[in-house]
N, C-alpha and C positions, 0 to 999 in steps of 0.2 A: 389142663392142671385141674387139681382138686383142692378144695378147702375142707378140713375136717373139724367139725364142732361137737361137743357133747350133745347138745340140744338147742332149742331156739327160744328157750326161756329168757325173758329180757335181762339183760346184763351188760356191763361195760366192754366184756369181751365179744359178746355176741352183736352188739351194736357196731363196734369197730370192723369186724369181720363182715358183716353184711354191707356195710358202706363200702368196703374194699370190693367185694364181688359186685356191687352195684356200680362202681366206676372204673373197674379194670377196662383197658382198651380191648374190645371184642375183636378187633381186627389182628391181635397179637395172642389173647388168652381166651380159651373156650372154658369157662369155668364150671365145673362139677363140684357137687357138694356131697360129703359123707357125713354121717352122724350116728350117734348111739341110739337117740330117741327122736324120732320124728314127731315132735310136739313142740308146743310153746306159742306164746303170743306173736312171735315174729316168724314163724314158719312160712306164712303167706309171703313175706318179703323175700325169704330166700328162694321160694318157689318161682317168684317173679323174676328174679334176677339171675339165676343159676341155670345151666343146661339141663340139670337133673339134680334131684335130691334122693339119696339112698340111704336106708337104715341098715345099720350092722348091730341089732341089739344085744346087749350083754348086762348080766346082773352081778357080775364080780369078776375079778382078775384070776381068782384061784380056781376057776371051773374049766372043765373040758370044753364046754360050748363055747367059751371065749376063744379058745385055740381054733375051733371050727370057724367062727366068725372072723378071726384074723385070716385064716386062709381064704375065705370068701372075699374079703376086702383085697387081698393081694391078687386074687383072679380078677376082680372087678378093675383094679389098677392096669393089669395087663391086657384085659379086653379093650379098654379105652386107650391103650397105648399112651398112658399119661407121661408126661415129662417131668411134672412137679407135683408133689404132694406137700401141703403146707398144713400143719396141725395147729390148732388154735388154742388148746387149753391143757391143763395138766393130764387129765385123763386121755385126750386125744393124743398127747405127746407118747404117752406109755404104750397105748395100743397102735397108733397109726404109723409111727417112724419105724419100728422094727418090721411091721408088716410091709410098709412101702419098700423097706430094704430087701426083704425076702422076695418081693415082686420085681425087684431090679429097676425101680423107678430112679431115674437118672439124677434128679435133683430133689432132696428132702430137706425141709426147712421146719424147725420147730419154732415154738412161741414161748415167751416168758413175760407174763403180763399180770404176775403178782409176786409178792415177797414170800408167799407160802407160810404165813404166820400159824396156819393151823395144821400144817403136815408133819408126820412123824419123821423121824430120822430114816426109817426104812423106806418111807414113800419118797423122800427126797433122793435117796440113793437109786431107787428104781428109775425115778425120772432122769437122774443123771446117766443111767446105763442107756436109757432110750435116746437121750441127746447124743450119744455116741454113733447113733445111726443116722445122724443129721449132718449135712454139709454145713448148715448155717442155723443159728439160733436168733431169732429176733426178740430183743427186749425193748419195752416200750418206754423205758426211762433209763437214766444212768445208774440209778438205784437199783434197778432189776438187773442190769449189766454187773454191777459189783457184786450182787448176790450170786450170779452164775460164776463169776471169778472165785468167790469164796467156796464154791462147790467143785471147783477145779475144771470148769468147762474151759477148753482152750480159748484164748482171747481172740485168735485169729477166725474163730467160727461166729463170734458174737458181734451182732450188727444192732444198732440203736435206731429204731423207728417210732418216734413219739405219736402219740394218738392224734388224731385230727377231729375237725369240727367245721361245720358251715356256719361261719357267723351271721350270714344273711337270714338264718332261721331264727335269730334272735334279735329282738328290738329293745335297745337299751331304754331302761325306764328313767325319765327325767321328771322329777317333781319335787316341790318344796316342802312336802308335809313330813311329819316326823318319823323317825325309824321305829315301827312297831311290830312289823311282821317279818318274822325270822325264820328261815327255811333251811332244812338240809334234805339232801336227796342221797340216799344209800341203803343198800339192803340191810335189813335188821339183823345183823350177825355180830358177834362179840368184837371183832376187831374194828368195827365201826364206832364203837364206844358211845352209842346212844345214852348209856347211863351216865356218862360224864356231862353230856348236854342236859339231861334232865337235872342233875345235881346244879349245874351252873344257872339253868333257868329259874329255879327256885330262888337263887340270890338276884338274878336280874328282876324278877317280878315283885321282889320286895320294894326296889326304887320304882319301878315302871309296872303296876299292876294291870295296865291295859295292854302290855305286850302280848303277842301271841306267837307260838311256836308250832311249826309244821314239819313233821318228820315224814317224809314221804319215801314210800319204798315197802316192798314185801320182805317177809323173812320169818325164821323160826323164834325171833325173840319179842314179837309184838306182845303177847300177853304178859311176859315178865317185865316189859317196859312200861306197859299200861299200869301194871300194879306198882311199880316204882314211882310213877307219877302221882298215883292216888296216896301213896305213903308220904310223898313230900308236900301233898296239899296243892298240887298244881295241875290236877287232870284236866281241869275245866280251861286251861289256857295252853294245852299241849295236844296237838291233833295228830293222829296216825291214819292218813287216808288210804294207805296201801300203796300199791304200784300205780304209778301215774305215767300215763302215755304221752300227755302233752306237756313235756317239761318246759318248753318255751313260754307257754301260757302261765305254768305255776310260777316261773321266775319273774316274769313280767308283773306279777300280782304281788311280788314280795319286796322287802326293802332291805334285807341283809341276808347273806348266805353264810353257813357254818358247816365245817367239817370236823369233827373232833376226832378222827380215826387214830388207832395206834398203829396201823400199818396200812400203807398204800404204795403202789408201784407208780401210777401215773393216773389219778382219778378223773375220769370223764366228767363227774359231777362239778369239779372245779373248773375244768375247761367251760362247761356250759354256763356256769355262774359268772365267769369272766366274760363270756360272749354277751351276756345279758347286761353287762356293766353293772353288776351288783358289788358293793363293798363286801370283802370276805374275811372271815377269820377262820383260820385253819391250824393244824397242828404241825409241827417240824417232824413229819413222818414221811419217810421214804422219797418219793418222787414229787411230793407237794412242794418241796424246797426248790424243785427246778422249775416249777410253774409260778409261785409266789414270791416276790421279792418284799421282804419285810419293810412296811411302811411306804412302800411305792406301789405296789399292786394288790396289797392286801396286808393282813396282820398275822403273824406266826406266833404260836404259844407252844409250850411243851405238851406232849401228849399226857393224859391222865391227870391234868392239873386243873382242878374244878375251878379255882379262885382266879388262876390266870385266864381261863376261858371266859368266865363271867366278867372280870374287869375289861378284857379286850372288847367284848360286846358293848358294856356299858360305855366305854370310851367313845365307840363309833355311834352309838345312840345320842350321845351327848353333843359330839362334833360332827354335825351333819355335813358341813362343808367339806371336811377332810375325808369323811366316808365317801362323798360324791366323787371326789377327785381320784381316791383309790380305785373305785369302779370305772372311771374313764380310762384311767391308765391300763387296767386290766384288759378291758375291750381292745385297746390299741395293740396289745402285746398279742392277743389272740389272732387278730386281723393280719399280722405281719409274719407270724411264726407258726400257726397250727392249724392251717386249712386241710381239708380233706384232699385238695389237689396236691399239696405237698407231701402228704401222707402216701398216696397213691403212686406218685412219681418215685418216691424212694422204694417202694415195694417193687415197681415195675423195673426200676435199675437193679435192684437185688436179684430178681428173676433173670434178667437178661444176662447179667455177669455170670450166674451160676450156670445157667444154659450154654454160654459160651464156652465155658471151661469143660463142662461135663456132658454136654449134649449138642455139639456144635452144628449137627444137622437140624435139629429142632430150632436152635437158635436162627439159623439162616433161613428157615421156613417161616419162623414168626415176623422176622424183619421184612422178608418179601410180601407177606400178607399185609403188613402195615404200611408199606410203600406204595 
């Protein structure tokens, strides 16, 4: 089988797909990886876990060279006699699913791991056409599945497999000190709404001037956000450390997690904060509401509501015991519902079911190797 990613730059989709290739049963699935760009901080992980990593570089979808690369990818699929191609993201869906169909790959699976707030009508239409080449499309949340339904992707093709995490990687922090270090982990893009958090931080800091905000993540909006923090007079209390590789350590050093996003399918960062046992304030956006139950495992506020976000943070800063209990409850939910083992089992079951219908000889061989 093959997984197709755009690149190996750190991100939620990349993390989930790399963990999937790491944990798939090698007695049943020999995993190859295709990509557009053989680059990124996590390339080494892919090379460690996959049988091969092959690049099919493109610079745009309207170029003749892209058609040539698609033909090369189709030949690559045939030469390896791949039974499954599973595309991981928007651009991989558009490129990989039609090319895999052209190659005659028996099982073709697409992904939907975002709500596409930044995509044009034309882009969404092209992706929907690509989904027509898929036998199944995996959504990582009910919200993503609902978006697929709104785009008229047949319900029988849609399968929901939530993201996974290894709770053992995160040690819940138990301490009696005040809540002062407030963290968010998200790429610095418009839909993550860091601007709303900065405005809310200005209100929080009026009450608690010793509070500190950490916005971990890379992205194109860093300069604009730093400028906004200076304009609001809070630049000395808000840090932008860039991409952080050691998220468990970052969360262990923090007191409260905030995610102010305008759009989310199923955010890994919230899963990580839950695993770390942190109290969480997040927006009622997309799949966040599938993870967080208001006032039981976190606090939910409307998107783009500065005052609601600030007041929710202030409430938890003031009521430490309640915040601690929210964090403990969130940790329990992660332990019971969102392990990598559960995620991988669901993917393996989907692969086996599709193979049994569309490539029974491959399915039989896979089962014989596993037994």
